[in-house]
C-alpha positions in Angstrom: 11.9 15.6 -26.5 13.8 12.3 -26.0 14.3 10.5 -29.3 12.4 7.3 -30.0 9.5 8.0 -27.6 6.8 8.6 -30.2 5.5 5.2 -31.2 3.2 2.9 -29.3 4.6 -0.5 -30.4 4.8 -3.2 -27.8 8.4 -4.5 -27.6 9.0 -8.2 -27.0 11.1 -8.9 -23.9 12.8 -11.8 -25.7 14.9 -9.2 -27.6 16.4 -7.9 -24.3 16.7 -11.3 -22.6 20.1 -11.6 -20.9 19.9 -15.3 -20.1 20.7 -17.8 -22.8 18.7 -20.6 -21.2 15.6 -21.6 -23.1 13.3 -21.6 -20.0 14.7 -18.5 -18.3 13.7 -14.9 -19.2 16.0 -12.4 -17.4 15.6 -8.8 -18.2 16.6 -5.4 -16.7 13.9 -2.7 -16.8 15.1 0.9 -16.2 12.1 3.1 -15.3 12.3 6.8 -15.8 10.3 9.9 -16.6 10.7 11.1 -20.2 8.9 13.7 -22.4 6.4 11.8 -24.6 4.7 13.0 -27.8 1.0 12.4 -27.1 -0.3 14.0 -30.3 1.3 16.0 -33.0 4.1 17.7 -31.0 2.1 18.0 -27.8 4.3 16.5 -25.1 3.7 15.3 -21.5 6.0 13.7 -19.0 5.5 9.9 -18.9 6.8 7.1 -16.9 8.7 4.9 -19.4 10.4 1.5 -19.3 13.6 1.4 -21.3 12.6 4.9 -22.6 9.5 3.3 -24.3 5.8 3.2 -23.9 4.4 0.6 -23.3 6.8 -1.7 -21.5 7.9 -5.0 -23.0 5.7 -8.1 -23.3 7.0 -11.0 -21.3 6.1 -14.3 -23.0 6.5 -17.3 -20.7 5.4 -20.9 -20.7 4.4 -22.9 -17.6 7.5 -23.8 -15.7 9.6 -21.0 -17.1 11.5 -18.6 -14.8 11.2 -14.8 -15.1 13.9 -12.7 -13.5 13.0 -9.0 -13.7 15.3 -6.3 -12.3 13.6 -3.0 -12.0 16.0 0.0 -11.9 14.0 3.0 -10.7 15.0 6.5 -11.7 11.8 8.2 -10.5 11.4 10.9 -7.9 8.6 9.0 -6.0 7.8 5.5 -4.7 6.7 3.0 -7.4 6.3 -0.6 -8.1 5.7 -3.2 -10.8 2.5 -5.0 -11.8 1.4 -7.3 -14.5 -1.4 -7.6 -17.0 -2.7 -10.4 -19.2 -2.2 -13.7 -17.4 -4.5 -15.9 -19.5 -5.9 -18.2 -16.8 -9.2 -19.0 -18.6 -7.2 -20.2 -21.6 -5.0 -22.2 -19.4 -7.9 -24.0 -17.7 -9.5 -24.7 -21.1 -6.3 -26.2 -22.4 -5.9 -28.4 -19.3 -9.5 -29.6 -19.6 -8.8 -30.7 -23.1 -5.5 -32.3 -22.2 -3.6 -29.8 -24.3 -1.0 -28.7 -21.6 0.3 -25.2 -21.2 -0.4 -21.9 -22.9 0.8 -21.2 -26.4 3.2 -18.3 -26.9 
């Protein structure tokens, strides 16, 4: 089994940001299949990002730029998608005159 692929802690993308600008998040995400410990030594092949599960959290503010380079090392077609854009919270803050989302 590949080392380091046993926890389920969500990494923060700020740690791997390659752009020093305050309002630009630039990251490289290598995607590959790795053996993953699903329970007490039972392993299964999993698609990982940076040899981790889950992939990193990208925290952005309104007006920020995200540059994401996906390096695919998988034997089949794949893509990238997102979760967790907090539009309701954004609308609530705008209605109250509070501006953008908090990080």
